[in-house]
C-alpha atoms as one frame of an Amber mdcrd trajectory, in Angstrom:
protein
  90.081 114.259 117.191  90.997 113.757 113.742  90.601 116.858 111.278  92.133
 114.965 108.209  90.777 111.678 109.287  87.282 112.581 108.926  86.371 110.316
 105.899  84.669 112.715 103.539  82.386 110.242 101.958  83.051 106.726 102.771
  83.921 105.887 106.624  82.065 108.827 107.978  78.754 109.670 106.388  78.735
 111.960 103.534  75.578 112.370 101.468  77.426 112.392  98.270  78.375 108.929
  98.752  76.248 106.363  97.073  74.116 103.414  98.614  75.089  99.976  97.354
  75.456  99.468  93.531  72.295  97.186  93.188  69.641  96.683  95.687  67.686
  93.397  95.301  65.270  91.324  97.186  61.526  91.066  98.267  59.919  94.454
  97.251  61.455  94.301  93.700  59.234  94.822  90.591  57.074  97.679  89.355
  56.434 100.365  92.080  52.751 100.027  91.946  52.964  96.374  92.945  55.677
  96.397  95.644  54.839 100.009  97.211  53.372  98.117 100.194  56.988  96.642
 101.073  58.920  99.854 101.176  56.642 102.789 101.100  56.029 102.680 104.803
  57.329 104.265 108.070  57.846 102.601 111.546  55.017 102.811 113.976  56.764
 105.108 116.611  55.914 105.461 120.037  55.829 109.044 121.298  58.993 108.465
 123.165  60.937 107.358 120.143  59.670 110.200 118.156  60.571 112.654 120.719
  64.066 111.019 121.232  64.873 111.333 117.460  63.827 115.046 117.486  65.862
 115.794 120.724  69.016 114.183 119.281  68.545 115.996 115.883  68.639 119.316
 117.844  71.907 118.263 119.621  73.418 117.327 116.477  72.458 120.559 114.825
  73.988 122.547 117.791  77.419 121.677 116.181  76.314 122.238 112.616  79.446
 123.941 111.138  77.899 125.728 108.170  74.794 127.240 109.848  75.967 130.882
 109.331  76.908 130.536 105.598  73.699 128.834 104.835  71.546 131.316 106.266
  73.364 134.195 104.633  73.114 132.231 101.191  69.576 131.089 101.364  67.980
 133.168 104.212  66.788 132.801 107.859  63.925 130.581 106.521  66.406 127.572
 106.030  67.554 127.572 109.673  66.828 123.976 110.770  67.054 124.589 114.573
  63.698 126.427 114.963  62.149 124.066 112.645  63.140 121.105 114.597  61.852
 122.486 118.018  58.692 123.505 116.323  58.095 119.977 114.856  59.187 118.489
 118.331  56.533 120.837 120.064  53.701 119.759 117.801  54.476 116.077 117.487
  51.840 114.780 119.499  49.060 116.401 117.199  50.516 115.164 114.111  50.765
 111.917 112.192  54.178 110.119 112.159  54.445 110.675 108.420  54.135 114.345
 108.752  56.710 114.416 111.627  59.120 112.337 109.619  58.744 114.227 106.336
  59.057 117.538 108.086  62.096 116.466 109.777  63.750 115.388 106.674  62.608
 118.561 104.763  64.081 120.742 107.608  67.485 119.094 106.862  67.320 119.062
 102.966  66.349 122.830 102.838  69.739 123.670 103.935  71.272 122.367 100.731
  74.037 120.869 102.521  74.818 117.280 101.393  76.691 116.766 104.525  73.781
 117.289 106.765  71.027 114.926 106.228  68.147 112.959 107.770  67.781 109.460
 106.835  64.454 107.355 107.207  64.130 104.375 109.164  63.147 101.000 107.979
  61.548  99.813 105.824  61.369 103.026 104.109  65.119 103.129 103.701  65.319
  99.715 102.343  64.277 100.501  98.555  65.262 102.204  95.505  63.234 103.222
  92.535  64.659 103.875  88.969  64.344 104.525  85.283  65.943 102.486  82.307
  68.211 105.582  81.561  70.497 108.225  83.084  70.415 111.855  82.114  73.440
 114.132  81.473  74.032 117.743  80.535  75.387 118.721  77.361  76.520 121.682
  75.266  75.640 122.112  71.649  78.045 120.526  68.930  81.270 122.572  68.730
  82.165 124.472  65.709  85.526 124.324  63.961  86.976 127.089  65.906  85.983
 125.477  69.261  87.611 122.211  68.244  90.788 124.060  67.176  91.623 125.887
  70.387  90.761 125.602  74.038  87.851 127.960  75.046  86.271 129.610  77.968
  82.567 129.301  77.365  81.149 130.275  80.706  79.268 132.884  78.862  77.783
 130.526  76.442  73.871 130.362  76.760  73.768 126.580  77.120  76.009 126.542
  80.352  73.304 128.191  82.262  70.591 126.835  80.183  71.807 123.156  79.957
  70.161 120.425  77.935  69.598 117.098  79.246  70.059 113.943  77.116  69.675
 110.351  77.847  73.046 108.632  78.695  74.186 105.150  79.547  70.787 103.805
  78.083  72.021 100.439  76.854  73.525  99.767  80.069  70.701 100.731  82.510
  67.784  99.391  80.517  69.198  96.021  81.096  68.913  96.388  84.795  65.534
  98.009  84.690  63.994  95.288  82.354  65.437  92.658  84.443  64.167  94.102
  87.862  60.809  94.778  86.267  60.427  91.369  84.945  59.353  93.165  81.845
  56.769  91.876  79.304  56.937  92.316  75.590  54.884  95.670  75.725  57.226
  97.316  78.239  60.219  96.070  76.581  59.038  97.699  73.317  58.188 100.940
  75.075  61.664 101.107  76.454  63.295 100.369  73.295  61.758 103.420  71.661
  64.200 105.637  73.679  67.741 106.033  72.174  71.122 107.058  73.496  71.377
 110.930  73.275  67.799 111.791  72.772  67.093 115.174  74.182  64.536 115.566
  77.075  61.923 118.105  76.622  59.513 117.586  79.328  59.330 115.409  82.465
  55.697 115.091  83.657  54.861 118.027  81.529  57.563 120.424  82.971  60.795
 121.564  81.497  64.044 120.920  83.065  64.365 124.494  84.204  61.064 124.315
  85.977  61.917 121.078  87.652  65.097 122.531  88.788  63.422 125.487  90.622
  60.805 122.876  92.055  63.205 120.326  93.223  66.030 122.597  94.641  64.868
 122.490  98.099  64.320 118.671  97.983  67.453 117.392  96.509  69.677 119.943
  98.003  73.146 120.843  96.483  75.393 123.714  97.836  76.101 125.199  94.541
  73.775 125.543  91.446  76.218 123.152  89.641  75.622 120.436  92.315  71.765
 121.100  92.376  71.594 120.582  88.727  73.530 117.151  89.103  71.299 115.965
  91.790  68.166 116.881  89.998  68.984 115.031  86.908  69.743 111.968  89.245
  66.513 112.421  91.192  64.630 112.328  88.011  65.780 108.836  87.242  66.714
 107.134  90.577  65.618 107.752  93.954  66.498 106.173  97.236  64.119 105.877
 100.102  66.823 106.266 102.435  66.667 110.108 101.977  63.710 110.706  99.592
  60.066 110.144  99.717  58.933 107.584  96.925  57.105 108.988  94.272  53.364
 109.344  94.621  52.895 108.603  90.852  53.506 105.092  89.491  54.519 106.318
  86.133  56.457 109.207  84.437  55.207 111.008  81.364  58.398 111.845  79.189
  58.994 113.867  76.002  61.918 113.405  73.946  63.431 114.721  70.621  65.458
 112.429  68.540  68.668 113.524  66.402  66.300 113.447  63.339  64.251 116.295
  64.986  61.201 113.866  65.703  59.517 114.490  68.806  57.784 111.621  70.708
  56.116 110.783  73.995  56.607 107.712  76.240  55.184 106.574  79.431  57.398
 104.521  81.805  56.490 102.954  85.278  58.873 103.411  88.147  60.736 100.103
  88.972  61.593  99.441  92.478  64.293  97.259  94.154  64.823  96.724  97.887
  66.988  94.812 100.318  65.332  92.021 101.821  67.423  91.692 104.987  66.755
  95.386 105.627  63.108  94.791 105.324  63.688  91.728 107.574  64.990  93.862
 110.300  62.087  96.471 110.028  59.594  96.783 112.839  56.777  94.279 113.102
  54.157  96.828 112.589  54.635  99.874 110.058  52.392 102.696 108.845  51.824
 103.048 105.007  52.543 106.340 103.592  49.387 108.045 102.290  49.044 110.459
  99.458  46.771 112.537 101.684  49.301 112.834 104.510  46.674 111.452 106.945
  47.582 108.613 109.165  47.629 105.189 107.366  46.159 102.164 108.807  48.825
 100.173 110.642  49.933  96.851 108.883  52.031  93.751 110.225  54.920  93.172
 107.978  55.396  89.567 106.731  58.468  88.016 108.375  60.650  86.039 106.149
  63.067  83.356 107.170  66.973  83.590 106.215  66.065  80.590 103.844  63.506
  82.639 102.134  65.598  85.516 101.768  68.534  83.445 100.333  66.001  81.998
  97.817  65.115  85.590  96.843  68.723  86.546  96.517  69.436  83.524  94.059
  66.457  84.782  91.622  68.778  87.662  90.854  71.793  85.909  89.894  70.836
  85.352  86.425  70.006  89.167  85.899  73.522  89.889  87.258  75.135  87.374
  85.207  73.457  88.904  82.126  75.307  92.223  83.166  78.687  90.427  82.978
  79.268  89.027  86.405  79.954  85.383  87.110  77.586  83.723  89.736  80.328
  83.818  92.442  81.044  87.662  91.927  77.069  88.275  91.699  76.621  86.676
  94.974  79.503  88.523  96.392  78.016  91.893  95.196  74.836  91.054  96.645
  76.263  89.966  99.950  78.259  93.268 100.068  75.256  95.178  99.463  73.207
  93.458 102.145  75.889  93.769 104.705  75.853  97.498 104.079  72.027  97.801
 104.538  71.712  95.553 107.514  74.138  97.600 109.306  74.359 101.052 107.452
  77.749 102.735 107.802  77.284 104.913 104.754  74.365 107.280 103.808  73.989
 109.161 100.599  72.183 109.906  97.388  71.874 107.117  95.010  73.642 108.135
  92.030  72.988 106.776  88.553  76.318 105.741  88.217  76.113 103.319  91.084
  74.173 100.910  88.942  77.149 100.206  86.603  77.973  96.594  87.096  81.493
  95.494  87.847  83.258  93.647  85.128  85.798  90.847  85.329  88.235  92.642
  82.968  91.118  94.558  84.431  90.140  97.429  82.112  87.066  99.470  82.942
  85.157 101.615  80.305  84.007 104.869  81.686  82.486 107.570  79.130  84.236
 105.781  76.291  87.720 105.398  77.800  89.197 102.149  78.983  90.818 102.703
  82.354  93.222 100.470  83.956  93.188 100.103  87.832  96.355 100.805  89.681
  97.678  97.470  91.184  98.631  99.290  94.462  95.378 101.079  95.248  92.200
 100.737  92.566  90.899 104.033  93.580  93.367 105.239  90.872  92.799 104.299
  87.314  94.478 105.523  84.202  94.678 105.382  80.421  96.232 107.573  77.642
  94.164 109.654  75.213  95.003 109.259  71.536  98.446 107.709  72.251  99.229
 107.787  68.576  99.347 111.523  68.490  98.178 113.677  71.294  99.465 111.280
  74.050  97.487 112.856  76.807  97.435 110.837  80.208  94.068 110.599  82.148
  94.176 109.684  85.687  90.918 108.826  87.058  90.423 109.159  91.051  87.089
 107.358  91.660  87.157 108.763  95.211  89.310 109.494  98.322  88.061 106.800
 100.432  90.102 103.711 101.627  89.667  99.966 101.735  90.449 100.089 105.413
  89.305 102.246 108.225  92.745 104.213 108.160  93.409 106.655 105.285  96.323
 104.769 104.125  97.746 108.024 102.941 101.249 106.740 101.994  99.793 103.827
 100.069  97.516 106.221  98.178 100.244 108.616  97.269 102.756 106.005  96.359
 100.306 104.470  93.952  99.772 107.659  92.218 103.512 108.409  92.130 104.074
 104.956  90.561 101.581 105.630  87.871 103.044 109.160  87.126 106.650 108.013
  86.919 105.883 104.920  84.819 102.985 104.518  82.365 102.184 108.348  82.421
 105.473 109.370  82.461 105.932 110.128  78.718 102.642 111.791  78.240 102.304
 115.535  77.031  99.935 116.438  79.577  97.602 114.950  82.375  93.928 115.099
  82.746  92.894 114.363  86.276  89.302 113.072  86.177  87.342 114.005  89.056
  83.815 113.783  87.689  81.360 112.104  89.956  84.085 111.829  92.752  82.084
 112.001  96.160  84.951 112.350  98.415  86.662 110.340 101.126  89.554 111.027
 103.396  90.472 114.564 103.211  94.157 113.738 104.309  94.284 111.626 100.971
  93.007 114.742  99.132  95.420 117.077 100.931  98.656 114.973 100.386  98.227
 113.876  96.701  98.784 117.364  95.255 102.318 117.569  96.201 103.096 115.188
  93.554 102.645 118.011  90.955 104.346 120.767  92.909 107.789 121.815  91.351
 108.867 123.316  94.746 108.653 122.180  98.290 106.110 124.831  99.068 102.828
 123.012  98.733 100.205 123.965 101.455  96.386 122.648 101.829  93.356 123.830
 103.511  92.924 125.426 106.971  89.945 124.420 109.544  87.809 126.122 111.765
  84.766 125.352 113.930  82.001 127.032 115.715  81.694 127.840 119.582  78.508
 125.985 120.927  77.534 124.152 124.073  77.822 120.734 122.559  81.230 121.475
 121.000  82.520 122.505 124.584  81.864 118.866 125.536  83.449 117.614 122.329
  86.706 119.698 122.286  87.090 119.899 126.185  90.032 117.490 126.463  91.291
 117.798 122.690  94.867 118.856 122.202  95.000 119.019 118.405  95.419 122.197
 116.445  91.691 122.741 116.193  91.160 121.677 119.798  93.762 124.280 120.998
  92.353 126.819 118.728  88.966 126.228 120.210  90.262 126.553 123.790  91.064
 130.343 122.869  87.331 131.056 122.516  85.560 132.218 125.595  81.977 131.935
 126.877  81.225 135.276 125.232  82.142 133.732 121.891  79.130 131.722 121.297
  78.442 130.973 117.744  81.792 132.587 116.645  84.394 130.570 114.974  87.868
 129.625 115.714  90.860 131.575 114.075  91.300 129.344 111.158  95.197 130.290
 110.833  95.613 128.390 113.837  94.667 124.858 112.443  95.042 122.748 109.365
  92.864 120.003 108.181  95.805 117.810 107.651  98.874 118.136 109.738 101.786
 119.680 107.606 104.351 117.149 108.667 103.520 115.048 105.576 103.441 117.783
 103.187 106.432 118.136 100.706 107.912 114.904 101.614 107.213 113.099  98.363
 108.543 115.361  95.862 107.510 115.999  92.198 106.292 113.298  90.091 104.968
 114.784  87.181 106.037 118.106  85.360 103.989 118.475  82.306 100.702 120.662
  82.353  97.852 119.377  84.323  94.095 119.841  84.037  91.364 118.737  86.453
  88.244 117.649  84.798  85.529 118.344  87.317  81.717 118.640  87.557  78.847
 119.406  90.249  79.314 115.839  91.672  82.983 116.351  92.693  82.227 116.866
  96.320  83.725 117.164  99.860  87.397 115.842  99.696  87.161 116.124  95.928
  86.357 119.897  96.569  89.563 120.015  98.941  91.671 118.157  96.377  90.418
 120.717  93.757  90.901 123.839  95.792  94.535 122.614  96.632  95.541 122.136
  93.054  94.013 125.441  91.982  95.371 127.467  95.004  98.768 126.196  94.633
  98.680 127.012  90.908  99.291 123.246  90.007  96.441 122.648  87.456  93.822
 124.450  85.355  90.328 123.440  86.154  88.023 122.435  83.339  84.555 121.833
  84.474  81.514 120.266  82.882  79.737 122.702  85.303  80.886 126.215  86.352
  81.759 124.808  89.843  82.292 121.776  91.819  79.917 120.606  94.385  80.750
 123.091  97.120  81.172 120.515 100.083  83.578 122.237 102.378  83.374 120.530
 105.585  83.835 117.225 107.220  80.912 115.267 108.423  80.046 113.158 111.539
  77.184 110.764 112.210  74.920 110.332 115.260  75.463 106.442 115.306  79.343
 106.317 114.464  80.426 109.491 116.164  78.232 111.236 118.639  76.524 108.181
 120.235  79.705 106.146 120.730  82.059 108.985 121.719  79.704 111.172 123.843
  77.014 108.897 125.372  76.399 111.340 128.020  74.649 113.511 125.502  73.732
 110.726 122.915  72.763 107.758 125.296  71.371 105.209 122.624  70.969 104.496
 118.934  68.002 105.913 116.925  65.366 103.261 117.214  65.240 102.009 113.532
  68.409 102.732 111.991  67.476 106.345 111.198  70.642 108.505 110.509  71.510
 111.976 111.358  74.670 113.594 109.772  76.052 117.093 110.104  78.790 119.096
 108.639  81.259 119.664 111.442  84.609 121.295 110.754  84.699 123.973 107.805
  87.478 124.010 105.494  89.309 127.324 104.560  91.197 127.787 101.386  94.958
 128.713 101.391  97.580 130.312  99.298  95.818 132.493  96.469  92.335 132.128
  97.888  93.387 132.383 101.616  90.407 132.748 103.830  87.808 131.834 101.365
  85.485 129.106 102.216  84.870 125.888 100.242  81.280 125.551 101.235  78.637
 126.609  98.844  81.175 127.853  96.246  83.603 124.765  95.611  86.067 125.504
  92.787  85.246 127.749  89.935  86.395 126.180  86.704  88.713 128.226  84.588
  86.906 126.694  81.399  83.597 124.837  81.112  83.939 122.130  78.574  80.706
 119.661  78.420  80.465 116.655  76.355  78.499 117.704  73.124  75.240 115.993
  71.857  77.441 114.358  69.319  79.613 113.015  71.906  76.684 111.408  73.870
  75.004 109.982  70.514  78.100 108.042  69.673  78.551 104.571  70.610  78.325
 103.960  74.360  81.918 102.696  74.389  83.354 105.346  72.061  85.422 108.191
  73.416  83.735 111.682  73.852  86.337 113.064  71.367  85.068 116.779  71.070
  85.318 117.036  74.742  88.691 115.500  75.240  90.281 116.974  72.099  89.320
 120.479  73.311  91.040 119.645  76.733  93.844 117.981  75.142  94.712 121.028
  72.806  94.630 123.217  75.874  97.277 120.998  77.521  99.487 120.842  74.703
  99.512 124.598  73.999 100.392 125.242  77.604 103.169 122.484  77.381 104.721
 124.295  74.431 104.409 127.684  75.942 106.330 126.504  79.074 108.893 124.493
  77.001 107.982 121.404  78.710 107.371 119.035  75.635 110.115 116.407  75.708
 110.979 116.993  79.227 111.440 114.284  81.733 112.862 114.066  85.215 112.610
 110.776  87.043 114.475 109.678  90.000 114.962 105.977  90.970 113.480 104.704
  93.970 115.178 102.259  96.303 112.182  99.851  96.490 108.314  99.777  96.125
 107.904  99.453  99.781 110.165 102.431 100.777 111.493 105.727  99.633 114.267
 105.223 101.921 117.807 104.616 100.280 120.418 102.659 102.287 123.766 104.137
 102.842 126.722 103.442 105.085 129.176 105.581 107.050 132.127 106.649 104.907
 130.233 106.303 101.640 128.295 109.311 100.101 124.918 108.310  99.041 124.300
 108.298  95.286 121.161 109.271  93.536 120.366 108.042  90.057 117.827 108.933
  87.425 116.611 109.773  83.893 116.202 113.145  82.344 115.537 114.906  78.986
 115.349 118.565  78.385 116.796 119.392  81.695 119.885 121.507  81.969 121.177
 121.443  85.534 120.587 119.371  88.583 121.135 120.926  92.303 121.602 118.643
  95.431 120.894 120.133  98.803 121.326 118.569 102.362 118.865 118.648 105.035
 119.838 121.948 106.241 119.247 123.322 102.704 122.999 123.700 101.979 124.095
 123.090  98.374 126.180 119.940  98.499 126.229 118.940  94.605 125.650 120.165
  91.099 125.395 118.414  87.864 125.296 120.343  84.526 123.508 118.476  81.523
 123.052 119.117  77.870 119.277 119.717  77.630 118.504 117.340  74.715 115.225
 115.739  73.715 116.736 112.277  74.117 116.515 110.732  77.619 119.813 110.362
  79.241 120.863 108.767  82.655 122.494 110.674  85.427 124.178 110.228  88.806
 124.871 112.697  91.488 126.618 112.264  94.841 126.969 114.926  97.732 130.463
 116.239  98.330 130.171 115.287 102.182 130.882 111.980 103.835 128.340 110.364
 106.245 129.957 109.941 109.634 127.547 107.914 111.613 124.297 105.738 111.474
 121.270 107.660 111.520 118.642 109.369 109.315 119.271 112.078 106.573 117.829
 113.179 103.526 118.807 115.065 100.150 116.805 117.348  98.087 117.153 117.098
  94.391 115.992 119.847  92.061 115.977 119.926  88.386 116.096 123.228  86.419
 115.442 124.228  83.046 115.903 127.688  81.211 116.769 129.176  84.525 113.825
 127.940  86.708 112.996 124.934  88.777 110.740 122.506  87.105 110.896 119.511
  89.781 112.007 118.822  93.208 112.342 115.562  94.821 113.414 114.349  98.508
 115.354 111.187  98.879 115.662 109.919 102.396 118.632 107.767 103.655 118.753
 105.345 106.463 122.494 105.185 107.348 123.180 101.559 108.415 126.201 100.349
 110.500 129.048  98.655 108.907 128.800  94.817 108.934 131.496  94.666 111.575
 128.949  96.338 114.089 126.322  93.802 113.500 125.538  91.470 116.479 126.780
  87.921 115.640 124.420  85.192 116.918 124.928  81.742 118.393 123.529  78.901
 116.721 120.832  77.169 118.703 121.140  79.618 121.473 118.353  82.136 122.564
 119.626  85.640 122.790 117.961  88.475 124.221 118.847  91.626 122.429 119.953
  94.466 124.466 117.533  97.692 124.771 120.655  99.977 124.872 120.643 102.347
 121.950 124.358 102.309 121.007 124.290 103.443 117.223 126.242 100.273 116.333
 123.657  97.518 116.360 120.655  99.134 117.991 119.841 102.187 116.084 116.831
 104.700 116.307 115.672 106.080 113.016 113.415 109.237 113.585 111.777 110.623
 110.407 110.678 114.294 111.095 110.202 113.156 114.755 112.151 114.812 117.636
 114.499 112.581 119.735 112.275 113.122 122.810 109.244 111.824 120.889 110.794
 108.720 119.305 111.963 105.409 120.688 113.916 105.755 123.812 115.332 103.688
 126.709 113.499 104.473 129.961 114.631 102.091 132.896 116.126  99.457 130.556
 112.887  99.241 128.413 112.525 100.750 124.946 109.320 102.740 124.694 107.459
 105.364 122.464 105.679 107.779 124.692 106.253 108.800 128.537 104.002 106.219
 129.995 100.876 108.737 129.967 100.593 109.912 126.288 102.722 109.803 123.045
 103.244 112.499 120.467 101.386 113.477 117.341 102.499 112.933 113.975 105.587
 110.760 114.662 107.408 108.220 112.572 110.053 106.408 114.640 111.857 103.029
 114.081 114.227 101.121 116.368 116.308  98.571 114.474 118.328  95.785 115.734
 121.170  94.627 113.463 122.059  90.928 113.739 124.247  88.419 111.559 124.012
  84.543 110.996 126.603  82.432 112.963 129.420  81.024 111.060 128.846  77.548
 109.597 124.943  77.936 109.226 123.152  77.554 105.982 119.698  77.629 104.451
 118.509  74.850 106.709 118.453  77.348 109.606 115.719  79.855 110.511 115.897
  83.011 112.391 113.165  82.844 115.346 111.877  86.070 116.778 109.814  86.558
 119.929 108.546  90.108 120.875 107.135  91.086 124.198 105.285  94.172 123.536
 102.665  96.300 125.172 100.804  98.706 122.906  98.106 101.306 123.607  97.570
 103.307 120.371  94.606 105.090 118.617  92.744 102.342 116.884  92.970 102.126
 113.128  94.901 105.364 112.994  98.173 104.803 114.774 100.142 101.632 114.224
 103.318  99.634 115.355 104.896  97.597 112.548 107.300  94.729 112.873 109.415
  94.137 109.810 112.304  92.063 108.941 114.832  93.081 106.217 117.141  90.348
 105.055 120.425  90.329 103.311 121.106  94.154 103.687 118.621  94.908 101.012
 115.318  96.698 101.417 113.600  94.823  98.474 113.499  91.904 100.901 111.711
  93.579 103.577 108.861  91.704 104.876 106.290  92.945 107.424 105.743  90.234
 110.213 102.468  91.779 111.821 101.106  95.272 112.445  99.270  96.294 115.459
  96.848  99.133 116.517  94.567  99.725 119.353  95.575  98.351 122.804  96.815
  94.936 123.720 100.068  92.838 124.103 102.139  90.769 121.705 102.853  87.705
 123.562 106.468  86.475 123.670 104.985  82.875 123.083 104.222  84.029 119.461
 107.256  83.220 117.526 108.051  84.533 114.073 110.243  82.252 111.891 112.386
  83.898 109.122 114.244  82.120 106.532 117.938  81.925 106.446 120.061  85.131
 105.451 123.581  86.215 106.309 122.244  89.381 107.870 119.147  90.846 109.322
 117.489  94.174 110.353 114.752  93.818 112.821 112.618  96.929 112.754 109.760
  98.141 115.151 108.276 101.117 113.613 105.611 103.404 115.401 103.632 106.045
 113.471 100.906 108.336 114.505  98.719 111.015 113.016  97.038 112.918 116.019
  96.937 111.042 119.192  94.336 111.197 121.920  94.503 109.715 125.418  96.547
 106.595 124.682  99.963 105.841 126.297 102.076 104.426 123.462 104.261 101.445
 122.986 106.851  99.411 125.194 109.046  96.718 124.005 109.600  94.772 127.132
 111.962  92.360 125.334 113.016  90.832 122.305 114.544  87.524 121.933 116.035
  85.690 118.958 117.167  82.255 118.225 119.145  80.923 115.183 118.215  77.191
 114.804 116.976  74.518 112.527 113.416  73.271 112.728 112.744  70.252 114.810
 112.050  67.258 112.628 108.350  66.008 113.116 107.728  62.848 114.974 107.403
  59.887 112.970 103.761  58.740 112.554 102.730  55.387 114.203 101.790  52.954
 111.548  98.149  52.114 111.404  96.729  48.846 111.052  94.426  48.023 107.895
  90.777  47.866 108.509  88.991  44.742 108.094  87.800  44.286 104.530  90.134
  46.698 102.957  92.988  45.892 100.623  94.634  49.283 100.340  96.978  50.046
 103.074  96.376  53.642 102.814  92.704  53.288 103.643  93.020  53.594 107.465
  90.435  54.372 110.083  92.199  57.424 110.745  95.600  58.894 111.564  96.943
  59.922 115.034  97.339  63.536 115.283 101.038  64.690 115.282 102.274  65.970
 118.823
């Protein structure tokens, strides 16, 4: 069972995660014209309906936030008795009432991790308006602009104003989907960016907030406000009922003070493949709630679906996409809908088209994506004077099923130590970040910690009957904590102090990457893993929190789904999928805060902002692509003042890395490792060994000018192995940065095994610390590679250890007299049984005694064999290091890795056989125009 591996918002269902960016196909147009295609529910049998409700009851048995929701919102929100009641009376009610009552039982919890998603075809559509809404403050006066301010007491924070935002962008999508006529286009064009919303169908925003609170959910009032403004302009049929009215009556106020009214129709879009997979007979949703007349859904062929898709390519091209990228976008969306793996509230920001440029304009700032992980984007605000770095984290998900923690943290470190290194402060933009892997969120903050004392959230879980089954054989921290509960502890929680969401082994292993003041910029849509990241930064004192709302979204739990977790992992309780792609998710493991907030829950509360600074009306009324200067000026001035007070302006501490692929340096016995870097404003550097003993000191003149430095420990390395040094920079009597550098001590060249040309050599499995060496990084000797009965293996044949990082290296050298015409051919005979997508064995070749030439040959996960008939050919080098590295996070029941043998051969490639000459075909004059060439043997 993975604590940190639960993907808060991407891989595992999280309701703050968006559905696809654009949904296109049959059922697209004005809602009144296409309602028949999407506003319908499956024609359930009694058995199907009962199965859904019985499964909902089982899923809710493990609901991790039940107690806190009942305490916050009253016993009336308890979903368990509601589901039981719905199930008992289902035979006497229409499908429509049962489905909508079920969805309402979930949404009343105001828990965006715990939702019920409708089946097809209802889930296939989305309706939208031609604009977004955002919350603003009144324009700032001169005092506000001059200083940072705490405006939580300002009236407009608790009584926000809604204004039109991103209008020029979204109206294009709206009008294209609507196939608009001149009249509708003219009506839409009356709206202007920054116009103030006065009423929506005759109601003010505060009236709508009270009315829609139980429908849209939101754990905190900040989250609810954000979801309400989205619900008013975009609505997904996956989670919500479609509007019963076809049009919306709106009243706006212009900058000039003019008040005007406008009526706009809802525009619908849908996914044709999703509708294609809907049941043949459906029941239309009726205004009265009475049973609708069953209708037969028209079945389109795939050719018809493809023709429909082609119709939307011109519209997407008008948004800046090429035809190829437009089709790729559509294809990606159809895949998501046809086999849904994410659920979520459709956010207005999901309708932003991707661009072909490397730079992305968000709220007037041109962000450049990281080359390593595009989830990280950067820019510099006012580089000519303020020089404030901005690091935007779009979400904490991964491009693969694995968290790829190391990749993510290194991508951040690369930006912080290069393009953002010389800034005077840093804004980490977390607005609208819906979550992702909590392990990413837990590991990233250590880059801002001046000491190796960083810590992150604890975890706890309820004692329930279904949890008894789930955690019965689990031996992770949370599993062991669960086993301490007895049968008398039903509905009680595990002791949170016994379990971390993310194992601590990776904490404090990357070191400080940024030493200037840091501010988080959050809003109520910063949810789930974003909540975890924000609490870690605040609880460890690594950043101030500036919010566009008083709190983040307050999603303090992991989430699991019926289809991707319960039904697959525990089929005895969850024997089959839900009938028409319905989705049930629940909050599972609660997060508990650490350090200064130790013991406090994240759920419902999130992170309270130190300062609330919203964009002003003037910010929004500027050009769409213009920076929101009043908001960012206020945050920038706050950071610069803090930098001056801490004497951190003109302060730099950068340590060189060995290579982009590794933080490990190379050293040899007898030669003390050397650490180099660049500093400014630093007066002393201290060096400690792995036992925290001082082994080196460097005193510097703390000038504002950057200067190079070099420091070595006073000891000599005796033998190959793994070691580390801790470098700490001080200024004015206090540490401002700490960094760890790991060293792989490799053998002298005289110890390398010299190969023979054109001869196959089976490498010895004996670990001799000469040419076969094991490197255990924070791994006990018994848990790493070891020789068992002549075979190198990780694990004892039954199970392997949690959180290991172990490498066995074979050091070989080229035979004398060989040259670049030769290749090193390697064959592995490996048996592996690893937790799929989380634990890996990496096969890497390092050439020429230089980590910069490290090349990964292959990586394996899951279970299987690497056949020795698979031969890897590596270009000529004088020396090689052949590495087999195994890493794990939290193992389950897998057995590990066995290296049965490894064989190498240094040889020249065999020349290809000559091709037989081919006769010229009759009637041809070109000798090359043959009837066909014989295949090479």
